[in-house]
Every structure is written in C-alpha cells, then in structure tokens.
MDTraj code that builds the backbone (N, CA, C; nanometers):
import mdtraj as md
import numpy as np

residues = "UNK UNK UNK UNK UNK UNK UNK UNK UNK UNK UNK UNK UNK UNK UNK UNK UNK UNK UNK UNK UNK UNK UNK UNK UNK UNK UNK UNK UNK UNK UNK UNK UNK UNK UNK UNK UNK UNK UNK UNK UNK UNK UNK UNK UNK UNK UNK UNK UNK UNK UNK UNK UNK UNK UNK UNK UNK UNK UNK UNK UNK UNK UNK UNK UNK UNK UNK UNK UNK UNK UNK UNK UNK UNK UNK UNK UNK UNK UNK UNK UNK UNK UNK UNK UNK UNK UNK UNK UNK UNK UNK UNK UNK UNK UNK UNK UNK UNK UNK UNK UNK UNK UNK UNK UNK UNK UNK UNK UNK UNK UNK UNK UNK UNK UNK UNK UNK UNK UNK UNK UNK UNK UNK UNK UNK UNK UNK UNK UNK UNK UNK UNK UNK UNK UNK UNK UNK UNK UNK UNK UNK UNK UNK UNK UNK UNK UNK UNK UNK UNK UNK UNK UNK UNK UNK UNK UNK".split()
xyz = np.array([
    [-0.2065, -1.8784, 2.0553],
    [-0.1027, -1.8455, 1.9579],
    [-0.1062, -1.9480, 1.8455],
    [-0.0813, -1.8965, 1.7286],
    [-0.0718, -1.9834, 1.6125],
    [0.0609, -1.9598, 1.5429],
    [0.0978, -2.0518, 1.4609],
    [0.2205, -2.0415, 1.3814],
    [0.1782, -2.0227, 1.2364],
    [0.2246, -1.9154, 1.1734],
    [0.1850, -1.8835, 1.0368],
    [0.3079, -1.8610, 0.9508],
    [0.2974, -1.9029, 0.8253],
    [0.4000, -1.8717, 0.7268],
    [0.3382, -1.7684, 0.6333],
    [0.3984, -1.6511, 0.6309],
    [0.3485, -1.5417, 0.5481],
    [0.4428, -1.5184, 0.4314],
    [0.3870, -1.4918, 0.3154],
    [0.4648, -1.4541, 0.1976],
    [0.4629, -1.3019, 0.1921],
    [0.5683, -1.2407, 0.2443],
    [0.5753, -1.0950, 0.2544],
    [0.6917, -1.0453, 0.1695],
    [0.6594, -0.9634, 0.0712],
    [0.7610, -0.9037, -0.0159],
    [0.8520, -1.0091, -0.0789],
    [0.7909, -1.1217, -0.1126],
    [0.8636, -1.2280, -0.1810],
    [0.9387, -1.3234, -0.0899],
    [0.9333, -1.2999, 0.0403],
    [1.0021, -1.3881, 0.1357],
    [0.8989, -1.4639, 0.2184],
    [0.9298, -1.5896, 0.2436],
    [0.8424, -1.6695, 0.3309],
    [0.8920, -1.6503, 0.4738],
    [0.8047, -1.5911, 0.5571],
    [0.8420, -1.5585, 0.6941],
    [0.7511, -1.6327, 0.7915],
    [0.8127, -1.6972, 0.8895],
    [0.7378, -1.7702, 0.9922],
    [0.7149, -1.6749, 1.1094],
    [0.5903, -1.6719, 1.1571],
    [0.5565, -1.5826, 1.2678],
    [0.4601, -1.6516, 1.3625],
    [0.4788, -1.6293, 1.4909],
    [0.3861, -1.6764, 1.5936],
    [0.3011, -1.5583, 1.6372],
    [0.1695, -1.5770, 1.6317],
    [0.0780, -1.4701, 1.6692],
    [-0.0600, -1.5293, 1.6931],
    [-0.1419, -1.4615, 1.7724],
    [-0.2811, -1.5045, 1.7832],
    [-0.3475, -1.4923, 1.6458],
    [-0.4290, -1.5872, 1.6041],
    [-0.4886, -1.5856, 1.4703],
    [-0.5697, -1.4604, 1.4411],
    [-0.6272, -1.3985, 1.5432],
    [-0.7095, -1.2798, 1.5233],
    [-0.6295, -1.1493, 1.5256],
    [-0.4990, -1.1572, 1.5551],
    [-0.4171, -1.0352, 1.5540],
    [-0.4167, -0.9777, 1.4127],
    [-0.4238, -0.8473, 1.4015],
    [-0.4297, -0.7858, 1.2688],
    [-0.2978, -0.8038, 1.1942],
    [-0.3103, -0.8139, 1.0637],
    [-0.1902, -0.8201, 0.9803],
    [-0.1036, -0.6978, 1.0045],
    [-0.1658, -0.5808, 1.0208],
    [-0.0905, -0.4579, 1.0482],
    [-0.0017, -0.4752, 1.1707],
    [-0.0572, -0.5264, 1.2781],
    [0.0196, -0.5460, 1.4006],
    [0.1341, -0.6439, 1.3794],
    [0.1072, -0.7512, 1.3082],
    [0.2114, -0.8507, 1.2820],
    [0.3228, -0.7893, 1.1974],
    [0.2867, -0.7165, 1.0931],
    [0.3882, -0.6539, 1.0069],
    [0.4763, -0.5580, 1.0871],
    [0.4143, -0.4717, 1.1643],
    [0.4885, -0.3690, 1.2368],
    [0.5616, -0.4237, 1.3590],
    [0.4915, -0.5014, 1.4412],
    [0.5441, -0.5378, 1.5723],
    [0.6188, -0.6705, 1.5770],
    [0.5897, -0.7584, 1.4836],
    [0.6566, -0.8893, 1.4856],
    [0.7582, -0.9037, 1.3722],
    [0.7352, -0.8342, 1.2594],
    [0.8265, -0.8447, 1.1451],
    [0.9065, -0.7174, 1.1218],
    [0.8814, -0.6145, 1.2019],
    [0.9547, -0.4871, 1.1967],
    [0.9464, -0.4191, 1.0594],
    [0.8335, -0.4351, 0.9915],
    [0.8081, -0.3666, 0.8645],
    [0.7193, -0.2471, 0.8967],
    [0.7822, -0.1350, 0.9312],
    [0.7097, -0.0209, 0.9870],
    [0.6654, 0.0817, 0.8832],
    [0.6856, 0.0533, 0.7555],
    [0.6375, 0.1445, 0.6525],
    [0.4862, 0.1477, 0.6445],
    [0.4217, 0.0401, 0.6817],
    [0.2761, 0.0334, 0.6889],
    [0.2363, 0.0998, 0.8196],
    [0.1483, 0.1986, 0.8133],
    [0.1173, 0.2814, 0.9302],
    [-0.0170, 0.2484, 0.9930],
    [-0.0256, 0.2704, 1.1236],
    [-0.1522, 0.2652, 1.1952],
    [-0.2127, 0.4040, 1.1885],
    [-0.3365, 0.4114, 1.1403],
    [-0.4054, 0.5397, 1.1360],
    [-0.5251, 0.5370, 1.2283],
    [-0.6370, 0.4886, 1.1771],
    [-0.7614, 0.4895, 1.2542],
    [-0.7919, 0.3558, 1.3193],
    [-0.7370, 0.2473, 1.2685],
    [-0.7668, 0.1148, 1.3213],
    [-0.9033, 0.0628, 1.2813],
    [-0.9717, 0.1346, 1.1925],
    [-1.1064, 0.0967, 1.1506],
    [-1.1192, 0.0815, 0.9995],
    [-1.0074, 0.0850, 0.9268],
    [-1.0104, 0.0679, 0.7819],
    [-1.0630, 0.1873, 0.7053],
    [-1.0695, 0.3034, 0.7687],
    [-1.1285, 0.4205, 0.7051],
    [-1.0268, 0.5187, 0.6478],
    [-0.9032, 0.5173, 0.6958],
    [-0.8074, 0.6215, 0.6544],
    [-0.7098, 0.5767, 0.5468],
    [-0.6838, 0.4465, 0.5348],
    [-0.5954, 0.3945, 0.4315],
    [-0.4478, 0.3923, 0.4650],
    [-0.4081, 0.4407, 0.5824],
    [-0.2656, 0.4434, 0.6178],
    [-0.2049, 0.3036, 0.6251],
    [-0.2876, 0.2042, 0.6523],
    [-0.2392, 0.0668, 0.6704],
    [-0.2478, -0.0170, 0.5428],
    [-0.2718, 0.0457, 0.4290],
    [-0.2924, -0.0283, 0.3051],
    [-0.1691, -0.1075, 0.2642],
    [-0.1923, -0.2343, 0.2305],
    [-0.0912, -0.3217, 0.1710],
    [-0.1568, -0.3875, 0.0502],
    [-0.0773, -0.4561, -0.0291],
    [-0.1332, -0.5339, -0.1393],
    [-0.1453, -0.6790, -0.0949],
    [-0.2648, -0.7338, -0.1105],
    [-0.2887, -0.8753, -0.0848],
    [-0.3282, -0.9351, -0.2189],
    [-0.2421, -1.0217, -0.2707],
    [-0.2632, -1.0798, -0.4034],
    [-0.2907, -0.9697, -0.5069],
    [-0.2176, -0.8583, -0.4944],
    [-0.2245, -0.7492, -0.5907],
    [-0.3315, -0.6450, -0.5658],
    [-0.4175, -0.6660, -0.4691],
    [-0.5283, -0.5736, -0.4419],
    [-0.5034, -0.4951, -0.3131],
    [-0.5329, -0.3656, -0.3179],
    [-0.5208, -0.2820, -0.1992],
    [-0.6132, -0.3338, -0.0898],
    [-0.5562, -0.3531, 0.0290],
    [-0.6300, -0.4097, 0.1417],
    [-0.5892, -0.3371, 0.2684],
    [-0.6858, -0.3092, 0.3533],
    [-0.6595, -0.2446, 0.4828],
    [-0.6101, -0.3514, 0.5803],
    [-0.4840, -0.3466, 0.6146],
    [-0.4244, -0.4507, 0.6983],
    [-0.4691, -0.4421, 0.8435],
    [-0.5248, -0.3286, 0.8855],
    [-0.5724, -0.3183, 1.0241],
    [-0.6972, -0.4025, 1.0468],
    [-0.7695, -0.4348, 0.9404],
    [-0.8937, -0.5115, 0.9514],
    [-0.8759, -0.6608, 0.9233],
    [-0.7604, -0.6983, 0.8698],
    [-0.7393, -0.8355, 0.8256],
    [-0.6679, -0.9179, 0.9321],
    [-0.7326, -1.0227, 0.9846],
    [-0.6632, -1.1097, 1.0794],
    [-0.5459, -1.1799, 1.0097],
    [-0.4375, -1.1960, 1.0801],
    [-0.3193, -1.2579, 1.0213],
    [-0.3505, -1.3969, 0.9681],
    [-0.4397, -1.4689, 1.0331],
    [-0.4748, -1.6038, 0.9873],
    [-0.5340, -1.6003, 0.8468],
    [-0.6026, -1.4922, 0.8117],
    [-0.6633, -1.4803, 0.6788],
    [-0.5618, -1.4460, 0.5707],
    [-0.4449, -1.4018, 0.6107],
    [-0.3416, -1.3616, 0.5147],
    [-0.2348, -1.4682, 0.4939],
    [-0.2482, -1.5792, 0.5629],
    [-0.1415, -1.6804, 0.5637],
    [-0.1120, -1.7411, 0.4278],
    [-0.2060, -1.7455, 0.3370],
    [-0.1809, -1.8080, 0.2070],
    [-0.1796, -1.7067, 0.0937],
    [-0.1665, -1.5799, 0.1271],
    [-0.1717, -1.4739, 0.0266],
    [-0.0324, -1.4173, 0.0003],
    [-0.0191, -1.3508, -0.1119],
    [0.1033, -1.2792, -0.1434],
    [0.0850, -1.1365, -0.0910],
    [0.1647, -1.1008, 0.0082],
    [0.1547, -0.9712, 0.0747],
    [0.2688, -0.8829, 0.0272],
    [0.2366, -0.7609, -0.0124],
    [0.3395, -0.6636, -0.0499],
    [0.3182, -0.5377, 0.0329],
    [0.4246, -0.4954, 0.1007],
    [0.4240, -0.3709, 0.1762],
    [0.5053, -0.2681, 0.0985],
    [0.5090, -0.1465, 0.1481],
    [0.5860, -0.0419, 0.0804],
    [0.7331, -0.0820, 0.0683],
    [0.7822, -0.1575, 0.1646],
    [0.9223, -0.2004, 0.1608],
    [0.9503, -0.2953, 0.0453],
    [0.8475, -0.3592, -0.0084],
    [0.8663, -0.4593, -0.1123],
    [0.8357, -0.4126, -0.2531],
    [0.8061, -0.2843, -0.2727],
    [0.7690, -0.2383, -0.4068],
    [0.8877, -0.2236, -0.5015],
    [0.9936, -0.1616, -0.4548],
    [1.1075, -0.1377, -0.5451],
    [1.1727, -0.2693, -0.5838],
    [1.2421, -0.2676, -0.6964],
    [1.3117, -0.3858, -0.7440],
    [1.4567, -0.3491, -0.7739],
    [1.5485, -0.4147, -0.7065],
    [1.6919, -0.3903, -0.7264],
    [1.7268, -0.2429, -0.7180],
    [1.6671, -0.1743, -0.6205],
    [1.6966, -0.0329, -0.5997],
    [1.6236, 0.0618, -0.6928],
    [1.5413, 0.0084, -0.7820],
    [1.4657, 0.0917, -0.8767],
    [1.3238, 0.1122, -0.8238],
    [1.2853, 0.2395, -0.8117],
    [1.1505, 0.2708, -0.7685],
    [1.0513, 0.2335, -0.8770],
    [0.9289, 0.2046, -0.8367],
    [0.8226, 0.1826, -0.9340],
    [0.7815, 0.3173, -0.9929],
    [0.7042, 0.3127, -1.0988],
    [0.6540, 0.4357, -1.1612],
    [0.5717, 0.5166, -1.0609],
    [0.4936, 0.4488, -0.9787],
    [0.4113, 0.5192, -0.8797],
    [0.5003, 0.5876, -0.7767],
    [0.5988, 0.5178, -0.7249],
    [0.6893, 0.5786, -0.6281],
    [0.7613, 0.6991, -0.6877],
    [0.8098, 0.6832, -0.8104],
    [0.8822, 0.7930, -0.8754],
    [0.7905, 0.9125, -0.8987],
    [0.6674, 0.8861, -0.9411],
    [0.5717, 0.9948, -0.9655],
    [0.5394, 1.0692, -0.8361],
    [0.5272, 0.9988, -0.7247],
    [0.5026, 1.0655, -0.5970],
    [0.6193, 1.1578, -0.5626],
    [0.7411, 1.1147, -0.5893],
    [0.8573, 1.2012, -0.5665],
    [0.8559, 1.3205, -0.6616],
    [0.8338, 1.2946, -0.7898],
    [0.8362, 1.4004, -0.8907],
    [0.7318, 1.5079, -0.8638],
    [0.6151, 1.4673, -0.8163],
    [0.5052, 1.5615, -0.7919],
    [0.5060, 1.6188, -0.6503],
    [0.5991, 1.5733, -0.5667],
    [0.5998, 1.6184, -0.4276],
    [0.4677, 1.5859, -0.3592],
    [0.4189, 1.4640, -0.3826],
    [0.2851, 1.4243, -0.3407],
    [0.2799, 1.3774, -0.1955],
    [0.3476, 1.4467, -0.1096],
    [0.3434, 1.4162, 0.0329],
    [0.3967, 1.5374, 0.1070],
    [0.3583, 1.5458, 0.2309],
    [0.4107, 1.6516, 0.3152],
    [0.4731, 1.5870, 0.4370],
    [0.3909, 1.5401, 0.5304],
    [0.4493, 1.4730, 0.6467],
    [0.4910, 1.3301, 0.6134],
    [0.4256, 1.2692, 0.5140],
    [0.4618, 1.1358, 0.4689],
    [0.3903, 1.0220, 0.5377],
    [0.3097, 1.0493, 0.6397],
    [0.2468, 0.9414, 0.7145],
    [0.1531, 0.8579, 0.6279],
    [0.0795, 0.9212, 0.5388],
    [-0.0177, 0.8494, 0.4552],
    [0.0443, 0.7933, 0.3276],
    [0.1665, 0.8315, 0.2982],
    [0.2250, 0.8057, 0.1667],
    [0.2323, 0.6582, 0.1294],
    [0.2741, 0.5718, 0.2195],
    [0.2853, 0.4303, 0.1821],
    [0.1491, 0.3736, 0.1447],
    [0.0464, 0.4069, 0.2194],
    [-0.0880, 0.3607, 0.1859],
    [-0.1367, 0.4172, 0.0536],
    [-0.1061, 0.5443, 0.0291],
    [-0.1444, 0.6077, -0.0973],
    [-0.0757, 0.5372, -0.2148],
    [0.0539, 0.5136, -0.2015],
    [0.1306, 0.4508, -0.3095],
    [0.0794, 0.3101, -0.3385],
    [0.0508, 0.2330, -0.2349],
    [0.0017, 0.0969, -0.2562],
    [-0.1389, 0.0973, -0.3150],
    [-0.2235, 0.1899, -0.2727],
    [-0.3569, 0.1997, -0.3305],
    [-0.3475, 0.2391, -0.4777],
    [-0.2620, 0.3362, -0.5095],
    [-0.2431, 0.3782, -0.6491],
    [-0.1864, 0.2643, -0.7332],
    [-0.0952, 0.1874, -0.6768],
    [-0.0376, 0.0724, -0.7469],
    [-0.1470, -0.0269, -0.7832],
    [-0.2344, -0.0552, -0.6888],
    [-0.3450, -0.1471, -0.7139],
    [-0.4369, -0.0924, -0.8230],
    [-0.4701, 0.0350, -0.8143],
    [-0.5563, 0.0973, -0.9159],
    [-0.4961, 0.0829, -1.0545],
    [-0.3689, 0.1165, -1.0696],
    [-0.3060, 0.1166, -1.2016],
    [-0.2827, -0.0240, -1.2560],
    [-0.2859, -0.1233, -1.1713],
    [-0.2809, -0.2617, -1.2204],
    [-0.4153, -0.3032, -1.2788],
    [-0.5219, -0.2409, -1.2292],
    [-0.6567, -0.2736, -1.2753],
    [-0.7016, -0.1853, -1.3914],
    [-0.6657, -0.0571, -1.3865],
    [-0.7069, 0.0410, -1.4875],
    [-0.5803, 0.1097, -1.5383],
    [-0.5402, 0.0803, -1.6624],
    [-0.4101, 0.1266, -1.7111],
    [-0.4051, 0.2750, -1.7435],
    [-0.5156, 0.3344, -1.7826],
    [-0.5182, 0.4768, -1.8137],
    [-0.6434, 0.5389, -1.7520],
    [-0.6443, 0.5513, -1.6178],
    [-0.7652, 0.5998, -1.5519],
    [-0.7901, 0.7484, -1.5784],
    [-0.9175, 0.7835, -1.5802],
    [-0.9548, 0.9247, -1.5909],
    [-0.9294, 0.9917, -1.4559],
    [-0.9336, 1.1244, -1.4555],
    [-0.9168, 1.1958, -1.3289],
    [-1.0263, 1.1571, -1.2297],
    [-1.1470, 1.1338, -1.2799],
    [-1.2577, 1.0938, -1.1931],
    [-1.2329, 0.9554, -1.1341],
    [-1.1808, 0.8626, -1.2144],
    [-1.1506, 0.7287, -1.1639],
    [-1.0399, 0.7338, -1.0588],
    [-0.9404, 0.8169, -1.0819],
    [-0.8317, 0.8309, -0.9847],
    [-0.8869, 0.8864, -0.8535],
    [-0.9649, 0.9949, -0.8625],
    [-1.0205, 1.0559, -0.7415],
    [-1.1072, 0.9570, -0.6655],
    [-1.1902, 0.8814, -0.7363],
    [-1.2776, 0.7839, -0.6706],
    [-1.1953, 0.6740, -0.6032],
    [-1.0922, 0.6249, -0.6704],
    [-1.0107, 0.5164, -0.6152],
    [-0.9291, 0.5626, -0.4947],
    [-0.8833, 0.6870, -0.4967],
    [-0.7981, 0.7379, -0.3899],
    [-0.8793, 0.7979, -0.2753],
    [-1.0102, 0.8053, -0.2908],
    [-1.0972, 0.8687, -0.1932],
    [-1.0888, 0.8048, -0.0551],
    [-1.0584, 0.6775, -0.0482],
    [-1.0525, 0.6079, 0.0799],
    [-0.9225, 0.6280, 0.1552],
    [-0.8289, 0.7004, 0.0984],
    [-0.7021, 0.7287, 0.1659],
    [-0.7032, 0.8756, 0.2080],
    [-0.6812, 0.8991, 0.3355],
    [-0.6881, 1.0354, 0.3889],
    [-0.5489, 1.0923, 0.4063],
    [-0.5314, 1.2159, 0.3588],
    [-0.4091, 1.2928, 0.3823],
    [-0.4488, 1.4149, 0.4644],
    [-0.4038, 1.4192, 0.5861],
    [-0.4405, 1.5304, 0.6731],
    [-0.3617, 1.6572, 0.6412],
    [-0.2553, 1.6458, 0.5638],
    [-0.1765, 1.7636, 0.5256],
    [-0.2374, 1.8386, 0.4080],
    [-0.3290, 1.7761, 0.3380],
    [-0.3930, 1.8427, 0.2258],
    [-0.3161, 1.8325, 0.0957],
    [-0.2402, 1.7259, 0.0770],
    [-0.1623, 1.7082, -0.0459],
    [-0.2424, 1.6400, -0.1558],
    [-0.3738, 1.6298, -0.1407],
    [-0.4554, 1.5559, -0.2365],
    [-0.4363, 1.5995, -0.3822],
    [-0.4306, 1.7289, -0.4147],
    [-0.4103, 1.7646, -0.5565],
    [-0.2802, 1.7079, -0.6137],
    [-0.1729, 1.7101, -0.5329],
    [-0.0447, 1.6559, -0.5792],
    [-0.0492, 1.5032, -0.5863],
    [-0.1249, 1.4412, -0.4963],
    [-0.1405, 1.2956, -0.4982],
    [-0.2124, 1.2534, -0.6261],
    [-0.3200, 1.3212, -0.6589],
    [-0.3938, 1.2896, -0.7819],
    [-0.3060, 1.3104, -0.9044],
    [-0.2266, 1.4179, -0.9040],
    [-0.1349, 1.4438, -1.0157],
    [-0.0292, 1.3334, -1.0252],
    [0.0164, 1.2838, -0.9109],
    [0.1176, 1.1773, -0.9103],
    [0.0618, 1.0484, -0.9682],
    [-0.0621, 1.0163, -0.9355],
    [-0.1222, 0.8941, -0.9883],
    [-0.1389, 0.9077, -1.1396],
    [-0.1811, 1.0232, -1.1864],
    [-0.1945, 1.0458, -1.3311],
    [-0.0578, 1.0328, -1.3987],
    [0.0442, 1.0938, -1.3391],
    [0.1803, 1.0845, -1.3942],
    [0.2274, 0.9399, -1.3987],
    [0.2009, 0.8652, -1.2939],
    [0.2414, 0.7247, -1.2897],
    [0.1730, 0.6458, -1.4007],
    [0.0449, 0.6750, -1.4254],
    [-0.0241, 0.6025, -1.5322],
    [0.0384, 0.6346, -1.6665],
    [0.0827, 0.7580, -1.6848],
    [0.1501, 0.7965, -1.8089],
    [0.2876, 0.7317, -1.8194],
    [0.3608, 0.7259, -1.7087],
    [0.4930, 0.6602, -1.7078],
    [0.4786, 0.5127, -1.7396],
    [0.3802, 0.4485, -1.6811],
    [0.3592, 0.3061, -1.7072],
    [0.3102, 0.2834, -1.8483],
    [0.2285, 0.3727, -1.8995],
    [0.1768, 0.3597, -2.0365],
    [0.2885, 0.3649, -2.1387],
    [0.3899, 0.4465, -2.1107],
    [0.5035, 0.4564, -2.2028],
    [0.5877, 0.3314, -2.2040],
    [0.5775, 0.2522, -2.0963],
    [0.6598, 0.1313, -2.0860],
    [0.5892, 0.0087, -2.1408],
    [0.4621, 0.0230, -2.1773],
    [0.3864, -0.0944, -2.2260],
    [0.4135, -0.1211, -2.3686],
])
top = md.Topology()
chain = top.add_chain()
for i, resn in enumerate(residues, 1):
    res = top.add_residue(resn, chain, resSeq=i)
    for name in ("N", "CA", "C"):
        top.add_atom(name, md.element.get_by_symbol(name[0]), res)
traj = md.Trajectory(xyz[None], top)
C-alpha cells in the first residue's frame, strides 16, 4: 500500500492504495466518484476516460502512482458553479446519449479535443471520437453534439 495525494476536480485528496491499482479503481472504489465507468478494462472502449493535465486518458490503464502529481478531472468536476460546459450542454441539446453509460467518457474526450482544436472538421471529430464506443448507436448525435459544442465555444471566444 502506498499513500498518494491526488488533485481531483480541484481538490487535494489523500488516498491509500497499492501503487499499481488503476486510477479508475481508485476513483470509483476509494473516492466514490462513480461517473467514470468501467467498460473493457483494456483502454479500448473509452468509458473510463478522464482528463489528466487536460488530455483525455484511459484511467483503467493508468496506475494511481502515475497520476499522483497530475491534475485529474472527472465528469463530476467539469461544471462550474452549477453551469454546464458547452460540451455537456451540447450533449443534452442533441440528445447524444441513450443509456448514458459511455457519456462521461465521450464528454471528457470531446472536451480534450476542443481544447486542442477549436473548430474541428467533421472528419477530425470522427477520428478523435473513434476510440469511444457507444453500444446504443448514438454516434451520429454524439458527433453532432461535438460540432455544436465547438460552435458554442467559438461564439464565446
């Protein structure tokens, strides 16, 4: 067991865990942040996506020891003072989810994309979102939501 201080959603949280335990497990089972989902456990589906220093990262593959000095943002930490981000609002506006299991990973991946590319083409959006799987088949609405979010953010710049 190791003792780690994690910067999660702007809060410094102390946690005891084996250094090789996945960040996903620590978030869900030790910090009770259950918005990040377990999907495949192999980094292929994107359900476990969080932001590590602003970049989309599969938390199921990342040992907690490797995340100890990073800024971690989960779906619970995106909104500010009750205000949804443009990406969150666009997902609601476009109905870009059905069962919702993949949604937090999709939103965090889209957030990372739009921080890097302010006005992505449809091809760039599709390529960036390709690593997140939606088994309900909401992909067309997800792509539309990311495009809408880029337009919402563009209007605010």
